C-alpha positions in Angstrom: 86.3 115.2 103.7 89.1 117.9 103.8 89.7 117.5 100.1 86.0 117.8 99.3 85.7 120.9 101.5 88.8 122.4 99.8 87.3 121.8 96.4 84.1 123.5 97.6 86.2 126.5 98.8 87.5 127.2 95.3 84.5 126.1 93.3 81.6 127.8 94.9 80.7 131.2 93.4 78.9 132.5 96.5 81.3 133.6 99.3 79.2 132.3 102.1 79.2 128.8 100.7 83.0 129.0 100.3 83.4 130.0 103.9 81.1 127.1 105.0 83.3 124.8 102.9 86.3 126.2 104.7 84.6 125.3 108.0 84.4 121.7 106.8 88.1 121.8 106.0 88.9 123.1 109.5 86.7 120.4 111.1 88.3 117.7 109.0 91.8 119.0 109.9 90.9 118.9 113.6 89.8 115.3 113.3 93.2 114.5 111.8 94.9 116.2 114.8 92.7 114.1 117.1 93.8 110.9 115.3 97.4 111.9 115.8 96.7 112.1 119.6 97.2 115.9 119.7 94.1 116.7 121.9 95.1 120.3 122.6 95.6 121.2 118.9 92.2 119.5 118.2 90.4 121.6 120.7 92.2 124.8 119.6 91.4 124.1 115.9 87.7 123.7 116.6 87.4 126.6 119.0 89.6 129.2 117.4 89.6 128.4 113.7 86.4 126.6 113.0 84.6 128.8 115.5 85.9 132.3 116.0 87.8 132.9 112.7 85.1 131.5 110.5 82.4 133.5 112.3 84.5 136.6 111.7 84.8 135.7 108.0 81.0 135.2 107.7 80.4 138.5 109.6 82.7 140.4 107.2 81.2 138.8 104.1 77.6 139.5 105.2 78.6 143.0 106.3 80.1 143.9 103.0 77.2 142.3 101.1 77.1 140.1 98.0 78.7 142.7 95.7 79.8 141.1 92.5 83.2 142.0 90.9 83.3 142.3 87.2 85.8 140.2 85.5 88.4 142.0 83.5 89.2 139.1 81.3 92.3 136.9 81.1 95.7 137.9 80.1 97.0 136.4 76.9 99.7 134.4 78.6 97.9 133.6 81.9 97.4 129.9 81.1 101.0 129.4 80.1 102.2 131.3 83.1 100.1 129.3 85.5 101.3 126.0 84.0 104.9 127.2 84.4 104.3 128.1 88.1 102.6 124.7 88.6 105.7 122.9 87.1 108.0 124.9 89.3 106.0 124.2 92.4 105.9 120.4 91.6 109.6 120.5 91.0 110.3 122.1 94.3 108.1 119.7 96.1 109.8 116.7 94.5 113.2 118.2 95.3 112.2 118.7 98.9 110.8 115.2 99.4 113.6 113.5 97.6 115.9 113.2 100.6 113.3 112.7 103.3 114.1 109.8 105.6 111.9 108.7 108.5 113.4 107.6 111.7 112.1 106.1 115.0 112.0 108.4 118.0 114.6 108.1 120.6 114.0 105.2 122.9 114.3 107.2 126.1 111.6 109.7 125.2 108.1 109.3 126.7 105.7 109.9 123.9 102.6 109.5 125.9 103.1 113.0 127.4 104.1 114.7 124.1 101.4 116.9 122.6 98.9 116.6 125.4 97.2 119.5 127.1 99.3 119.0 130.2 102.6 119.2 128.3 101.6 122.3 126.4 100.3 124.0 129.6 103.6 123.2 131.4 105.6 124.8 128.6 103.2 127.7 128.2 103.1 128.7 131.9 106.7 128.1 132.8 109.1 128.6 129.9 107.0 130.9 127.7 105.0 132.7 130.4 106.2 136.3 129.6 105.8 136.0 125.8 102.4 134.5 126.3 101.3 137.4 128.5 102.8 140.0 126.2 100.9 138.5 123.3 97.7 138.7 125.3 98.3 142.4 126.1 99.1 143.1 122.5 95.9 141.4 121.3 93.9 143.3 124.0 95.4 146.7 122.8 94.7 145.8 119.2 91.0 144.9 120.0 90.5 148.2 121.9 92.1 150.1 119.0 89.9 148.4 116.4 86.8 149.2 118.5 87.9 152.8 118.8 88.7 153.2 115.1 85.4 151.6 114.0 83.3 153.8 116.3 81.3 156.6 114.7 80.0 159.6 116.4 76.2 160.2 116.2 76.3 163.8 114.9 79.6 163.5 112.9 78.9 162.1 109.4 82.7 161.8 108.8 83.2 159.2 111.6 85.0 161.3 114.3 83.9 161.4 117.9 81.0 163.9 118.6 82.3 167.0 120.3 79.2 168.0 122.3 78.2 164.5 123.5 75.1 162.7 122.5 72.2 164.5 120.8 68.8 163.2 119.9 68.3 162.5 116.2 66.6 165.2 114.2 62.8 165.1 114.5 63.0 163.0 117.7 62.3 165.7 120.2 64.6 167.3 122.7 65.0 171.0 123.5 68.6 171.4 122.5 69.4 174.1 120.0 70.7 172.9 116.6 74.5 172.7 116.4 76.2 175.7 114.8 
């Protein structure tokens, strides 16, 4: 299912369909995590990636509209260059996987606790508590900054904050004198 979704991501011409195919990939990946007994990663994959990030992608695509880009044509050597990069990539993958050896986990390790929600929570709220909290503060400041930068003033066509507060739109009544 993940392969079919991945093919859909690169083959669809409409961006909304490509994003929906990416949602299929994320859901298939989360099922793979569940099959590997990583329940927390499964839940995070669905909530964060298949949920929030994909909704953000869809929002941006629908906000920008279905504008089409005009193709500029291909370079003369684009096909040969892509074939060269593909060969280099396959060569690197072959070289990396050449010496891979699998081993059994140590006999004294309890694998029933590894990767569960409880084991991740213990590590997150004991050993990594301060980096976790600093990251949450950083994300909060980034969200507030993004909201402030995207905010437009009502009277200012250039996007800055309005100096004199809120005014009624032109022709909508109100007894305020026009701005000078």
